[in-house]
N, C-alpha and C positions, 0 to 999 in steps of 0.2 A: 504493499500500500504506499509505504514511504517512497519506494523507488518511482511509482507511478506518479506521485505528487511531484517529485524532483523533475521527472521527465516533463511535466507540464509547465515548469517554470519559465523556460525560454519563450514559449509561445505566449504565455501570460505577460511576461515582460516586454516582449515585441507588441503585443496588443496594447498595452498600456501607453508604451511610447508613441504608437501611431494615434491613439485617441488624445495624447496631450499635443501632438503635432497637429491635428485635426482642430482642437480647441484653440491653439494659439493662431493658427490660420483664420479661424472664424472671427476671433477677437480683433486681429489685424485688419480684416476686411470690413467688419462692422457693417454687414448687409446681410441680414438673417434670410432674406427672400431668395438670395444666391447661394450663400454657404452658412446654413445654421450651425450652431454649437451642438455637440453630442448631447448636452443635456436638454436642449430645447427640442432635439429629435425625440428623445425619450419621453418627454412631457407630452409631446404631440402624439407620439405612438400611445400612450396611456388615455389621452382624451379621444382618440379615434378608435379605441379599441372595440366598441360596439359594432360598427360596420365592417371594420377590418376582420375581426375574428368570426363574425356570423355569417358574412356573405361573400367578402373577396378573398380571403385566405382559402376557404373550402373550394371556390371556383377555380383558383389557380392550382391547388393541390389536385384536383379532379383532373386538369388538362395534363399536369405533371406525371400523375400516375398512369392514365391512359397511354399517353404519349411513350413513357418509358416501358411500359409494358409491351407495346407493339414493337418499340426500338429493339427491345431483348429477342422477340420472336424472329423478327426481320433479321437482325444481326446474327444471331446464331445460326439461323437457316442458311443465310449466305456464306458464313464461315465454313459450316459444314458441307455445303455444296461445293465451294472452291477446293477444300481439303479431299473431297471425294473425287474430283474431276479436274485434271490439268486443263482441260478444254474450257470447262466453266471458270475457272481461275483466270485464264487469258481473257475471256470475254467479259466477266464481271468487273474484275479489279480496276481497270482503267474507268469504268462507267461509275463505279463507287467513289473514286477519288474525283472524278470530274463532278460528282454531284455537290461536293463540298465547295466548288468554285463558284456556285451560283449565289449571288447575294441574298441573304435572307430577307432583309428588307425590302428587297424588290419582289419577291414572291409572296409576302405576306399579304398585302392588299389584293394581290390576285385570288388568294384563297379565301379572303373576305368575300370578293365578289361572286366566286364560284360556290361557297358554303354558307354564306350569310355570317352573322355575328354569333352563331352557336358555339358549341364545343369543338367541333371537327376542324374548323380553320385554324384554330390554335394549336390543336393537336398534331396537325400536319406539319406546322413550324417546328415543333419540339422533335417529330419524328425525324425530320430532315436534318436536324442538327445532331440527335444523338445516336442514330443507327450506325454511323461510320466509325466511331472508335470502338464500339462493341464488335462489329464485323471484323475490323482489321486487326484488333488486339486478340480476340479469340482465335483468329486463323493464324496469327504468329504463334499462338500457344500450341495450336496442333502442329505447326512446322517445328516446335522446338523439340518435338521427340526426336531422339537420336535414330538415324536409320539402323544401327547395329541392334538396338533393342527391338524394333520392329521385324527384322530378319530373324533375331533369335525366336520370337514368339511364333514366326511363320515356320521354322523349322520344328518347333515343337507341335505343329498341327493347329495352332489357333486360326480362326477365321478372322475376316476383315472386321465382322461385327465385335467379336471378342477383343480384338486388337484395340478397337475405338474405346469400348467402355472400360477396359482393364489398363490401357496404357494412356491412350490420347486424352480422354476426357480427364483423368486425374491431373495429367500434365497441364492442361489448359484452364484447370479451375482456379489458379492464382491470376492468371492472365484475365479470366472472365471477371473476378470480384474488382480488379484494377480497372477494366473497362466500366463496370457499373459505377464506380466511385468518380470516374470521369464524367459518364454521361449524366448523373444527377444534377450537378451545377449547370451542365449544358442544357438539359431539359427545362430546368427553372428558367434560364435565360431565354430559351425558346418561347416558352409559355409567356412569359414577360412581355417579349417582342410582339407576340401575336396579340396580346390584350392591349399593348400600348398603341398599335396601327389600327386596331379594329375590334372593340368588344363592348359589352355593356355591364361586365362585371370582371372581377380579378384585381389582383393587386397592381399589375402594369396599367391597367384602365384607371384605378384609382390615382395612381401617381401621375399620371397625363393630366387628370382632372385638376388634382391640386397645383400642377404647373400653370394651368391657365388662370387660376386664382392668385398666383404669385406667392403661394404659400411654400416656402422652402422647406420647413420642417415637415410639412404634410407631404412633400415629393420624397423626402428621404425616409420617412416612417415606414410605409410599404416596402421600400428597398432592403431597410433593416431587417423587417420581418421575413423577407424572401431569403436573405443570407443566413439568418438563424434557422429557418426551416431546411435549407439545403444542408447546413452543417449537421443538424440532428439526423437527416437521412443518411448521410456519409458515415456517421458515427454508428449507426445501427446496422449498416451494411458491413463495417469492419467487426463489429461485435459477432456477426453471423459467421463472417469469414473466418475468424479465429477459432469458431466451434466447429466449422466444417474442415478447414485445412489444418489438421492436427499435426501433419507431418512437415510443416514447413520448417521448424527449427532442428528438425533431425538430420 
């Protein structure tokens, strides 16, 4: 327990230093509608806790959850397909990379035009951003298996399915959890972008509405809430990872 607390000291110290720097910059600028102080943001978050926690946070988390779920299924499917077929790898890999060169802010308004202000226009933005790290990272996990190990199992009479479940899948699990931890913040960003550009609810929408009112603290309050939600989700995934991958330290 003491070692864990000591391990958190550098992060706590750096966070405190950044908050103090933020406070100093806010005091030097003396324009709360542009850069509010951390205390003003916390006060505004408390004042707006009703609409933020009852309506806008659930709306954003719904987008994140659905988008992340679709990205996991899509990313794993593409990774498995590319690993199973070299022809599929040559055909899909360039397209997957090319999909990340499309500006998301350019597609988000089109998604709103096609699907309206409902859930799916934001979900598509989140999926477009998050499926890439899952597909590529898990594929690299499959490729990390040594050829000698695969050939050894073949000589023992193992089928391709047995090699996948007994060798490749355990080898790719650390890569999978790393990909999920990368995808969570990206899915939050994708949801916020989609809500910012076209929505009727959500933290991104609320932040944009506060900006039109020149409420600097109101703009930062939902952003802070988004950051906290993303960090909690990553922490939960890390806890699950420690319980599932028990052999990592061996």
